[in-house]
DSSP file (Angstrom, degrees, kcal/mol; ACC not computed):
  #  RESIDUE AA STRUCTURE BP1 BP2  ACC     N-H-->O    O-->H-N    N-H-->O    O-->H-N    TCO  KAPPA ALPHA  PHI   PSI    X-CA   Y-CA   Z-CA
    1    1 A X    >         0   0    0      0, 0.0     3,-1.6     0, 0.0     2,-0.1   0.000 360.0 360.0 360.0 129.7    2.4  -69.6   28.1
    2    2 A X  T 3   +     0   0    0      1,-0.3     3,-0.1     3,-0.0     0, 0.0  -0.438 360.0  10.9 -66.5 137.5    5.6  -70.9   26.5
    3    3 A X  T 3  S+     0   0    0      1,-0.2     2,-0.8    -2,-0.1    -1,-0.3   0.528  95.6 122.6  74.8   5.4    5.8  -70.0   22.8
    4    4 A X    <   +     0   0    0     -3,-1.6     2,-0.3     2,-0.0    -1,-0.2  -0.848  32.3 156.5-105.0 103.5    2.8  -67.7   23.0
    5    5 A X        +     0   0    0     -2,-0.8     2,-0.2     2,-0.1    -3,-0.0  -0.906  42.6   3.1-123.2 150.8    3.9  -64.3   21.9
    6    6 A X  S    S+     0   0    0     -2,-0.3     2,-0.1     0, 0.0    -2,-0.0  -0.517 101.5  11.4  85.3-141.8    1.9  -61.4   20.5
    7    7 A X  S    S-     0   0    0     -2,-0.2    -2,-0.1     1,-0.1     2,-0.0  -0.309  70.9-111.1 -82.5 155.8   -1.9  -61.2   20.0
    8    8 A X     >  -     0   0    0      1,-0.1     4,-1.9    -2,-0.1     5,-0.2  -0.295  35.6-103.0 -75.6 168.1   -4.5  -63.5   21.3
    9    9 A X  H  > S+     0   0    0      1,-0.2     4,-2.1     2,-0.2     5,-0.2   0.876 121.1  55.0 -61.1 -39.0   -6.5  -65.7   19.0
   10   10 A X  H  > S+     0   0    0      1,-0.2     4,-2.2     2,-0.2    -1,-0.2   0.904 107.0  49.9 -63.2 -41.0   -9.5  -63.4   19.2
   11   11 A X  H  > S+     0   0    0      1,-0.2     4,-2.4     2,-0.2    -1,-0.2   0.884 108.4  53.2 -65.2 -37.3   -7.5  -60.4   18.0
   12   12 A X  H  X S+     0   0    0     -4,-1.9     4,-1.9     2,-0.2    -1,-0.2   0.908 108.8  49.3 -63.9 -40.8   -6.1  -62.4   15.1
   13   13 A X  H  X S+     0   0    0     -4,-2.1     4,-1.9     2,-0.2    -2,-0.2   0.915 110.6  50.4 -64.0 -43.0   -9.6  -63.3   14.0
   14   14 A X  H  X S+     0   0    0     -4,-2.2     4,-2.1     1,-0.2    -2,-0.2   0.905 109.5  51.3 -61.5 -41.4  -10.7  -59.7   14.2
   15   15 A X  H  X S+     0   0    0     -4,-2.4     4,-1.9     1,-0.2    -1,-0.2   0.870 107.5  52.7 -64.6 -36.0   -7.6  -58.6   12.2
   16   16 A X  H  X S+     0   0    0     -4,-1.9     4,-1.7     2,-0.2    -1,-0.2   0.885 108.4  50.5 -66.9 -37.3   -8.5  -61.2    9.5
   17   17 A X  H  X S+     0   0    0     -4,-1.9     4,-1.8     1,-0.2    -2,-0.2   0.901 108.9  52.0 -65.1 -40.3  -12.1  -59.8    9.3
   18   18 A X  H  X S+     0   0    0     -4,-2.1     4,-1.5     1,-0.2    -2,-0.2   0.878 106.0  54.8 -63.0 -37.6  -10.6  -56.3    8.9
   19   19 A X  H  X S+     0   0    0     -4,-1.9     4,-0.6     1,-0.2    -1,-0.2   0.890 106.3  51.3 -64.1 -39.2   -8.4  -57.5    6.1
   20   20 A X  H >< S+     0   0    0     -4,-1.7     3,-1.0     1,-0.2     4,-0.4   0.909 110.3  49.1 -63.6 -41.4  -11.5  -58.8    4.2
   21   21 A X  H >< S+     0   0    0     -4,-1.8     3,-1.2     1,-0.2     4,-0.5   0.796  98.8  68.2 -67.8 -28.3  -13.2  -55.5    4.6
   22   22 A X  H >< S+     0   0    0     -4,-1.5     3,-0.6     1,-0.3    -1,-0.2   0.695  83.8  72.2 -69.8 -17.7  -10.2  -53.5    3.3
   23   23 A X  T << S+     0   0    0     -3,-1.0    -1,-0.3    -4,-0.6    -2,-0.2   0.839  96.4  51.8 -63.4 -31.3  -10.6  -55.0   -0.2
   24   24 A X  T <  S+     0   0    0     -3,-1.2    -1,-0.2    -4,-0.4    -2,-0.2   0.673  89.8  96.0 -80.0 -17.0  -13.7  -52.8   -0.7
   25   25 A X  S <  S-     0   0    0     -3,-0.6     2,-0.1    -4,-0.5    -3,-0.0  -0.479  85.8-105.5 -75.3 143.2  -11.9  -49.6    0.4
   26   26 A X        -     0   0    0     -2,-0.2     2,-0.2     1,-0.1    -1,-0.1  -0.409  37.1-122.3 -66.8 143.6  -10.5  -47.4   -2.4
   27   27 A X        -     0   0    0      1,-0.1     2,-0.1    -4,-0.1    -1,-0.1  -0.489  27.3 -98.0 -85.6 157.0   -6.7  -47.6   -2.8
   28   28 A X        -     0   0    0     -2,-0.2     2,-0.1     1,-0.1    -1,-0.1  -0.434  44.3-102.6 -69.5 145.3   -4.4  -44.6   -2.6
   29   29 A X        -     0   0    0     -2,-0.1    -1,-0.1     1,-0.1     3,-0.1  -0.449  43.0-109.7 -66.7 141.7   -3.3  -43.1   -5.8
   30   30 A X        -     0   0    0      1,-0.1    -1,-0.1    -2,-0.1    -3,-0.0  -0.200  37.7 -90.3 -68.9 163.7    0.2  -44.1   -6.8
   31   31 A X     >  -     0   0    0      1,-0.1     4,-2.2     4,-0.0     5,-0.2  -0.220  38.3-106.0 -68.5 164.9    3.1  -41.7   -6.8
   32   32 A X  H  > S+     0   0    0      1,-0.2     4,-2.5     2,-0.2     5,-0.2   0.851 121.7  55.0 -62.9 -33.2    3.9  -39.7   -9.9
   33   33 A X  H  > S+     0   0    0      2,-0.2     4,-3.0     1,-0.2    -1,-0.2   0.930 107.9  47.6 -64.6 -45.6    6.9  -41.9  -10.5
   34   34 A X  H  > S+     0   0    0      2,-0.2     4,-2.1     1,-0.2    -2,-0.2   0.890 113.2  48.3 -65.4 -38.9    4.8  -45.1  -10.4
   35   35 A X  H  X S+     0   0    0     -4,-2.2     4,-2.0     2,-0.2    -1,-0.2   0.928 113.8  47.1 -64.3 -45.6    2.3  -43.6  -12.8
   36   36 A X  H  X S+     0   0    0     -4,-2.5     4,-2.8     1,-0.2    -2,-0.2   0.922 111.6  51.1 -61.1 -45.3    5.1  -42.4  -15.1
   37   37 A X  H  X S+     0   0    0     -4,-3.0     4,-2.6     1,-0.2    -1,-0.2   0.890 108.1  51.6 -62.9 -41.1    6.8  -45.9  -15.0
   38   38 A X  H  X S+     0   0    0     -4,-2.1     4,-1.6     2,-0.2    -1,-0.2   0.925 113.7  44.1 -61.7 -44.5    3.5  -47.7  -15.8
   39   39 A X  H  X S+     0   0    0     -4,-2.0     4,-2.0     2,-0.2    -2,-0.2   0.902 112.5  52.6 -66.0 -41.0    3.0  -45.5  -18.9
   40   40 A X  H  X S+     0   0    0     -4,-2.8     4,-1.4     1,-0.2    -2,-0.2   0.903 108.4  50.5 -62.3 -41.7    6.7  -45.8  -19.9
   41   41 A X  H  < S+     0   0    0     -4,-2.6    -1,-0.2     1,-0.2    -2,-0.2   0.869 108.8  51.9 -65.7 -36.1    6.5  -49.6  -19.7
   42   42 A X  H  < S+     0   0    0     -4,-1.6     3,-0.5     1,-0.2    -1,-0.2   0.888 112.8  45.2 -65.7 -38.1    3.4  -49.6  -21.9
   43   43 A X  H  < S+     0   0    0     -4,-2.0    -1,-0.2     1,-0.2    -2,-0.2   0.716 122.1  37.7 -77.2 -21.3    5.1  -47.4  -24.5
   44   44 A X    ><  +     0   0    0     -4,-1.4     3,-1.3    -5,-0.2    -1,-0.2  -0.554  64.3 157.6-129.9  66.7    8.4  -49.5  -24.4
   45   45 A X  T 3   +     0   0    0     -3,-0.5    -1,-0.1     1,-0.3    -2,-0.1   0.702  69.7  65.4 -68.3 -18.0    7.3  -53.2  -24.0
   46   46 A X  T 3  S+     0   0    0     -3,-0.1     2,-0.3     2,-0.0    -1,-0.3   0.712  82.7  90.8 -77.7 -18.4   10.6  -54.5  -25.4
   47   47 A X    <   -     0   0    0     -3,-1.3     2,-0.3    -6,-0.1    -3,-0.1  -0.594  59.8-174.0 -79.7 137.6   12.6  -53.1  -22.4
   48   48 A X    >>  -     0   0    0     -2,-0.3     3,-1.2     4,-0.0     4,-0.6  -0.935  37.9 -26.3-131.8 153.6   13.1  -55.5  -19.5
   49   49 A X  H >> S-     0   0    0     -2,-0.3     4,-1.4     1,-0.2     3,-0.5  -0.078 122.6  -0.2  54.3-134.0   14.5  -55.4  -16.0
   50   50 A X  H 3> S+     0   0    0      1,-0.2     4,-2.5     2,-0.2    -1,-0.2   0.789 127.5  64.2 -61.5 -28.5   17.2  -52.9  -15.1
   51   51 A X  H <> S+     0   0    0     -3,-1.2     4,-2.3     1,-0.2     5,-0.2   0.924 102.5  46.9 -63.2 -44.5   17.3  -51.5  -18.6
   52   52 A X  H <X S+     0   0    0     -4,-0.6     4,-2.4    -3,-0.5    -1,-0.2   0.882 112.2  51.3 -65.9 -36.6   13.7  -50.2  -18.4
   53   53 A X  H  X S+     0   0    0     -4,-1.4     4,-2.3     2,-0.2    -2,-0.2   0.916 110.7  47.7 -67.2 -42.5   14.4  -48.7  -15.0
   54   54 A X  H  X S+     0   0    0     -4,-2.5     4,-1.9     2,-0.2    -2,-0.2   0.943 116.5  42.2 -63.2 -48.2   17.5  -46.9  -16.2
   55   55 A X  H  X S+     0   0    0     -4,-2.3     4,-2.2     1,-0.2    -1,-0.2   0.870 114.3  51.5 -70.0 -35.8   15.9  -45.4  -19.3
   56   56 A X  H  X S+     0   0    0     -4,-2.4     4,-2.7    -5,-0.2    -1,-0.2   0.894 107.9  52.8 -66.8 -38.7   12.7  -44.6  -17.4
   57   57 A X  H  X S+     0   0    0     -4,-2.3     4,-2.3     2,-0.2    -2,-0.2   0.914 110.4  47.1 -63.6 -42.4   14.7  -42.7  -14.7
   58   58 A X  H  X S+     0   0    0     -4,-1.9     4,-2.0     1,-0.2    -1,-0.2   0.933 114.4  46.7 -63.5 -45.4   16.4  -40.6  -17.4
   59   59 A X  H  X S+     0   0    0     -4,-2.2     4,-2.0     1,-0.2    -2,-0.2   0.875 111.5  52.0 -64.7 -37.6   13.1  -39.9  -19.1
   60   60 A X  H  X S+     0   0    0     -4,-2.7     4,-1.3     2,-0.2    -1,-0.2   0.913 108.6  50.0 -65.5 -43.3   11.4  -39.0  -15.8
   61   61 A X  H  X S+     0   0    0     -4,-2.3     4,-0.5     1,-0.2     3,-0.3   0.898 111.2  49.5 -62.8 -40.1   14.2  -36.6  -14.8
   62   62 A X  H >< S+     0   0    0     -4,-2.0     3,-0.8     1,-0.2    -1,-0.2   0.872 108.4  53.3 -65.7 -36.4   13.9  -34.9  -18.2
   63   63 A X  H 3< S+     0   0    0     -4,-2.0    -1,-0.2     1,-0.2    -2,-0.2   0.752 104.6  55.9 -71.9 -22.6   10.1  -34.6  -17.9
   64   64 A X  H 3<        0   0    0     -4,-1.3    -1,-0.2    -3,-0.3    -2,-0.2   0.591 360.0 360.0 -84.7 -11.4   10.5  -32.9  -14.5
   65   65 A X    <<        0   0    0     -3,-0.8    -1,-0.2    -4,-0.5    -2,-0.1   0.479 360.0 360.0 -84.5 360.0   12.7  -30.1  -15.8
């Protein structure tokens, strides 16, 4: 069929059902960096964008030593 690539319609429907079920599954725990960054942002709400990333990276490196 011209323009028909990939999965059939039935497979797409099955995948959509699987996506609905995945909401109920527990999510993986975030990495230590992501956990640290979330806490750092809560403690420093005035920092925005690249500034928060730079300062968080320095603080994270210090905390790992």
